[in-house]
Phi, psi and omega in degrees: 000124181286138182260127181237129177261128176253121177246105187208127184276342178276117186303315183297313180296318181298313182293321178297319179294320179297317179298317181297314183293319179294325178293336179263015177068030171267150172273099187261132174232158187220154174226143185265000176204170184297316182297314178296324180296318178298316181296317180294320180299318181287331181277315187265340182047067182292165178279340179200151180235130170254124187223129174292150179275308185271105178219152178291160179066280178245116180278180183300323179297320178294321178298312182297316180302314182291320181291325179289342179274349180260120182305329182290332183242003189296329186253009177292127177304137188228121180243125177277141171245124186210150174272350180266128182243016181295144181300321180297322179294318179297316180298318180300316180296317180294322179295330178280347177113016177290149181265336180199168183220119176246130182265129177286144354279141178242155182274166177301317181297321182296313184287324178293324178294318179296317179296314181299317181298315183290323178291322178295317179296319179295323179294318178296316179299317180295319179296318178297319179296318180296322179294317179294321179295320179294318178296320178294318179300316179296320180293319178296318181299327179279318189277312189297311180303318180296313185293324180278323186287321185301306179292326178295322177298320179297314180295312182293319182296309180295317182293326179294319178299317181292320181291325183290319187202062184296330185287346180276352181257144176277176186300319181295320180292320178295318178301317180296318180294317179297323177294322177296319177298317181295318178299315180295319180296319179295321178296316179295319179298316180296321178298314180296316180299321179293321177299314181295318180294318180297317178298319179297319180292322179298328177283314185296326184297342180254017179242093185305318182295319179294321179298314180298319180296313181298317182292328181283325188270331190281142176198136177207151179279130186293312188300309184292315186287319179294315180299316181296311184293314181296318180296317181293320179292319178298321179295317181298327184261006179070028183244025182303318183291339182273345187283128177236119185240132175224093191239120175272138183278153176187160173268119183260143179275070179202146181294153180299319180299317182286324176296316178303316182295318179300310181298316180303314183289322179293317180290321177300318179296319179295320178295321186291323188251018174225158184278143174304140182098347175262148186288148171237111185261121177250120183232138177225129182209148175289129181235127182074209184259341184213029180219161183228133180249120175254126180229145177232122183241134175230159180254055185255213187296324181080179182219148175279168178299321180295319179295321178296316181296328184263004185295137179184184180299138178070006182261124172233152181243143175059034178299330180292336183263332185234140171277118184216150176259156176109159181241002187087355182294324184302311179293322178296322178294315179300319179296314181295321179296318177299315180294328180302327182256019177082016179256196180205159177238134177229155180233130172237132186208145171244115184309133178065017178232292181202160177223134175237122175254124183242139176237124177258127182231151178286150179238161177254104184281344184284344181268138180279151179251126176263149179296136179250000000 
C-alpha cells in the first residue's frame, strides 16, 4: 500500500483529500502546516507528497526546499496544490524540484491521474536504479577480489620466501624478490589512493562552494604538465617508444595535480588495453574560444557503444575473456575531475581498431603563453 502525505492548512480540503485517498486504498497521512509536514515526511518517508503552496510560517516552497536538501526525502515525488496559477509560480516550484502542479479546484480524476503518473515514474526510476546497483555489485564482486588479492599475493609470497630461508638465496635472487614486493606494494598503494580520491570527488562534486573555490584558484600550463605525466606513465609501462605527443600550450583552469592525474589515467588506460609496439597518440589543442581538448588515442581492443554508455567506476568488460588489471576507477576519476572544473570526458571507439578518450577543459585566455 502506497503511503501519501497531505500537507494542507485548510481543514476541509485536507479531510476531503484524506477521504479520497483512503477510498483508493492509499495509506494517507496528513499535516496541517509546513513544519509538521516536514517532520512527518522525515519520520514516515511517504511514497508521495501533496502539499499546499500558501501556508502560514513555512509555505510549500519552504517545505520542498528543506526536503530536497535531506538525502532521505530528496527523491520523494512532490506535487504542489495551489490556488495560484501564474506562470512564474509554477516555474518557481519546478526550479525547486517539484514534480507536478495542480491548480485548485481540481477534480478527483485530475489528482488521481497526477498521483498515478508520479508513482509510476518513481517505480520505473527505482527499478532502473536497482538494476544499475545490481550490475555495480556484480562488477565489484568480480573486480575487487582480483585487484586486492593479486598484489597482496605478490607481497606475501615473496616476503614468506625470504623469511623462511633468506640465507639460501644469493644477492641477485633477493634483489629480484624485493623488486617484486615493491611492484606489488606500489600497485596496491595506487589502488587504495584511487579509491580514496574517487570517494573525495563524489563528495566534492556536490559542494558548490568548494567547486567555485577550486575553479577560481586552479591554473596550470598544458604543455609541461601533460608532457610530464604522459612521459612518466609511458616509461613506467615500458611504452616510451610508442608515445606520440602533439601538445599545444595554454593555461588551463585546473590544478596541476588534477591535470597530471587525468593524463596519467588516460595514458595508463591506453597502455593497458593496447599491445606494445602500437602507437599511443596524446594530443592537446585549444578548441573554440575558451576550451582546451586533450585526447589520447590507442589502437587496442576498443569498446562497443553499449560498453561506452555503461562505463563507470568498478565496471570492467569481458573479464572472462581477457586478463586485465584495473577496476574502471581510473577513467571514472578522470571524468569526475573534468566535471569538477566544468569540463567533460567523452569516448569514441571502434571495436578491435581504435579508441580515443577526449577531455575538454576550460582555459584562461587572458594569460600569455611563453614558449617552453
